[in-house]
C-alpha positions in Angstrom: 65.4 79.7 5.4 66.0 76.8 2.9 64.9 73.5 4.4 66.1 71.4 1.4 69.8 70.4 1.5 71.6 69.0 -1.5 73.2 65.5 -0.9 76.7 64.7 -1.9 77.7 61.1 -2.9 79.0 60.3 0.6 75.9 61.8 2.2 73.7 59.6 -0.1 75.4 56.5 1.1 75.0 57.6 4.8 71.4 58.5 4.6 70.2 55.6 2.6 71.7 53.2 5.2 69.2 54.6 7.7 66.1 53.6 5.6 63.9 50.6 5.6 62.1 51.0 2.3 62.3 53.4 -0.7 64.8 55.6 1.2 67.4 52.9 0.9 67.4 53.3 -2.9 68.3 57.0 -2.8 71.5 56.5 -4.8 69.6 54.8 -7.7 66.8 57.2 -7.6 69.2 60.2 -7.6 70.6 58.9 -11.0 67.2 58.2 -12.4 65.1 61.2 -11.2 67.3 64.1 -10.6 69.6 65.9 -8.2 69.1 64.6 -4.6 68.0 66.6 -1.6 66.8 66.0 1.9 64.1 67.9 3.8 65.0 68.5 7.5 66.9 65.1 7.6 63.5 63.4 7.0 62.2 63.2 3.4 64.2 62.6 0.2 63.5 64.6 -2.9 64.9 64.5 -6.4 64.6 67.4 -8.9 65.3 67.5 -12.6 65.5 71.1 -13.7 65.0 70.3 -17.3 61.8 68.4 -17.1 60.8 70.3 -14.0 59.6 67.1 -12.3 60.0 66.9 -8.5 60.0 63.4 -6.8 59.4 63.2 -3.1 59.4 60.2 -0.8 57.3 60.4 2.3 58.9 57.3 3.9 60.6 59.3 6.7 64.1 58.7 8.1 63.4 60.4 11.4 60.4 61.5 13.4 57.7 62.6 11.0 57.8 66.2 9.8 54.7 67.9 8.4 54.3 66.5 4.9 52.3 69.4 3.6 54.8 72.0 4.9 57.4 69.9 2.9 55.4 70.2 -0.3 54.8 73.9 0.3 58.5 74.5 0.8 59.4 72.3 -2.2 57.1 74.0 -4.6 58.3 77.4 -3.5 62.0 76.4 -3.7 62.0 74.2 -6.9 59.0 75.6 -8.8 58.2 72.2 -10.4 55.5 71.7 -13.0 54.8 68.1 -11.8 55.1 66.3 -8.5 55.6 62.5 -8.2 55.1 61.4 -4.6 55.4 58.0 -2.9 53.9 57.7 0.6 53.0 54.9 3.1 49.4 56.2 3.2 46.8 58.0 1.1 47.2 61.7 0.2 44.6 64.3 -1.0 43.7 64.5 -4.6 44.5 68.2 -4.5 47.5 69.8 -2.8 47.8 73.5 -3.1 48.0 74.4 -6.8 48.6 70.7 -7.8 45.9 68.2 -8.8 46.3 64.5 -8.9 46.2 63.0 -12.4 47.2 59.4 -11.5 47.3 57.3 -8.4 48.5 53.7 -7.8 48.5 51.6 -4.6 51.0 48.7 -4.1 52.7 46.7 -1.4 56.4 46.1 -0.7 57.2 42.4 0.2 60.2 41.4 2.3 61.5 38.1 3.7 62.6 38.0 7.4 65.8 36.2 6.7 66.6 34.7 10.2 63.4 32.7 10.1 63.9 31.3 6.6 64.6 27.6 6.4 67.4 27.3 3.9 66.8 23.5 3.6 63.3 24.3 2.2 61.8 21.4 4.1 58.1 20.7 4.4 55.0 20.9 2.2 55.0 24.7 1.9 58.2 24.6 -0.1 57.2 21.6 -2.3 56.8 23.7 -5.5 59.9 25.8 -4.8 62.0 22.7 -4.2 60.9 21.1 -7.4 61.7 24.3 -9.5 65.1 24.9 -7.8 66.1 21.2 -8.4 64.9 21.5 -12.0 67.1 24.6 -12.6 70.1 22.9 -11.0 69.6 19.8 -13.3 69.5 22.1 -16.3 72.9 23.4 -15.3 72.0 26.9 -14.1 74.7 28.7 -12.1 74.9 32.0 -10.3 77.6 34.6 -11.0 78.0 37.8 -9.1 79.6 40.7 -10.9 79.6 44.5 -11.3 80.0 44.4 -15.1 77.1 45.1 -17.5 77.5 43.4 -20.9 75.5 43.7 -24.2 73.6 40.6 -23.0 72.3 42.6 -19.9 71.1 45.5 -22.1 69.5 43.0 -24.5 67.5 41.5 -21.6 66.4 45.0 -20.5 65.4 45.9 -24.1 63.3 42.7 -24.4 61.6 43.5 -21.1 60.8 47.0 -22.3 59.4 45.7 -25.6 57.1 43.2 -23.9 55.7 45.4 -21.2 53.8 48.7 -21.2 56.1 50.8 -19.1 55.7 54.2 -17.8 58.4 57.0 -18.0 59.5 56.4 -14.4 60.3 52.7 -14.9 62.3 53.5 -18.0 64.3 56.1 -16.1 65.2 53.5 -13.5 66.4 51.1 -16.2 68.6 53.8 -17.8 70.2 54.5 -14.5 71.4 50.9 -13.7 74.7 51.2 -15.5 75.8 54.3 -13.7 74.5 52.9 -10.4 76.7 49.9 -10.6 79.7 51.9 -11.8 79.5 54.8 -9.4 78.6 53.2 -6.2 80.5 50.5 -4.3 77.7 48.3 -2.9 75.4 47.4 -5.8 76.1 44.2 -7.8 74.5 42.0 -10.4 73.3 38.4 -9.6 73.5 36.7 -13.0 71.9 33.4 -13.9 74.1 31.6 -16.5 73.8 28.4 -18.5 76.1 27.2 -21.2 77.8 30.7 -21.2 74.4 32.3 -21.9 72.9 35.0 -19.6 69.4 33.8 -18.8 68.5 36.6 -16.4 69.8 38.9 -13.7 68.8 40.9 -10.6 70.2 44.2 -9.4 71.2 43.8 -5.8 72.2 46.2 -3.1 73.2 45.9 0.6 72.1 48.6 2.9 72.1 48.4 6.7 70.4 45.2 7.8 68.6 44.9 4.4 69.6 43.2 1.2 67.4 44.6 -1.5 66.3 43.5 -5.0 64.9 46.6 -6.8 65.0 45.3 -10.4 65.2 42.0 -12.3 65.2 41.0 -15.9 64.7 37.4 -17.2 64.2 35.2 -20.3 61.5 32.6 -20.2 64.0 29.9 -19.1 62.2 27.3 -16.9 62.5 27.8 -13.1 64.8 30.8 -13.4 62.8 33.0 -10.9 62.9 30.3 -8.2 66.6 29.5 -8.8 67.7 33.1 -8.4 65.4 33.6 -5.4 66.8 30.5 -3.7 70.4 31.8 -4.2 69.5 35.3 -3.0 67.8 34.3 0.3 70.6 31.9 1.1 73.2 34.6 0.4 71.3 37.0 2.6 71.2 34.5 5.4 74.9 33.6 5.1 75.9 37.3 5.2 73.7 38.0 8.3 71.1 40.3 6.8 67.7 40.6 8.7 65.6 41.5 5.7 65.5 40.6 2.0 63.5 43.3 0.3 61.8 41.9 -2.9 60.2 45.1 -4.0 56.7 46.0 -5.0 54.1 43.3 -5.7 53.1 44.9 -9.1 50.4 42.3 -9.7 48.7 39.3 -8.0 50.9 36.7 -9.7 54.2 38.3 -8.5 52.7 38.8 -5.0 51.8 35.1 -4.8 55.3 34.1 -6.0 56.9 36.2 -3.2 54.5 34.8 -0.6 55.6 31.3 -1.7 59.1 32.3 -0.6 57.7 33.4 2.8 57.8 37.1 2.0 55.4 39.3 4.0 53.7 42.5 3.0 55.7 45.0 5.1 54.9 48.4 3.6 52.0 49.8 1.7 52.9 52.3 -1.0 50.7 55.0 -2.5 52.1 56.5 -5.7 50.8 59.9 -6.9 51.4 62.1 -9.9 50.3 65.7 -9.5 50.3 68.4 -12.2 50.1 72.2 -11.6 46.5 73.3 -12.2 47.7 76.1 -14.4 49.2 73.5 -16.8 46.3 71.0 -17.0 44.4 71.1 -20.3 41.1 72.9 -20.3 38.1 70.8 -21.2 35.9 72.4 -23.8 32.1 72.1 -23.2 30.0 70.7 -26.0 27.4 72.9 -27.5 
């Protein structure tokens, strides 16, 4: 019996609306990481037959299935050479014939929108208020669209040039254009000044959550606070319960999200496993 079922476009949209984190980006991940599947209506998987890389998310949609049975069935069905797994908890360093070669721990931050004070009153918003007002005085405006221009690709290229990015980040960036084109819900929140694109966030709306998986900016003053202010107010006006700001990535980004009342809602463990038979053999020194 095959427990993995291929997901059509309409099924992607249905299943991702049931998720709370990671699962609600299945459409984007399916364009970045490979053909999308679901294991027993619980775990998403993406397989690229050319690279033989299998991505699995263990943020379940329904009551938890046995994760190791899922991996066992996946390796039997897809015969991958590498496993990339995200999970809400730690996993073993060795799973069957696969050994972990890299592990990262992070946290997903989200704002509970109904409790957010859109007037930004009080001392805790002092810095945010100053920066938002500074951006407004400089003439920043927000434009919402589904069109990617050469300016958008230029900002992505600048970001790639300035950061040390891994393969999986780059794959997500490459998928943005198709994601916006092929699916109805995602849009771009663009910050513009004097007809120049200063930065943009990719936005999607899924269930009770408005999510911000990716963003790219110039070094324009106060741009991050300006776009955050617009996003949380938009989420509140539209009646969303949660604004998902994505992974912390580093301490500075985590503190910025906390400043905007975001809370650490999900822990994320990211693992990269390689088949033992394909790992290089270390030669002993004589």
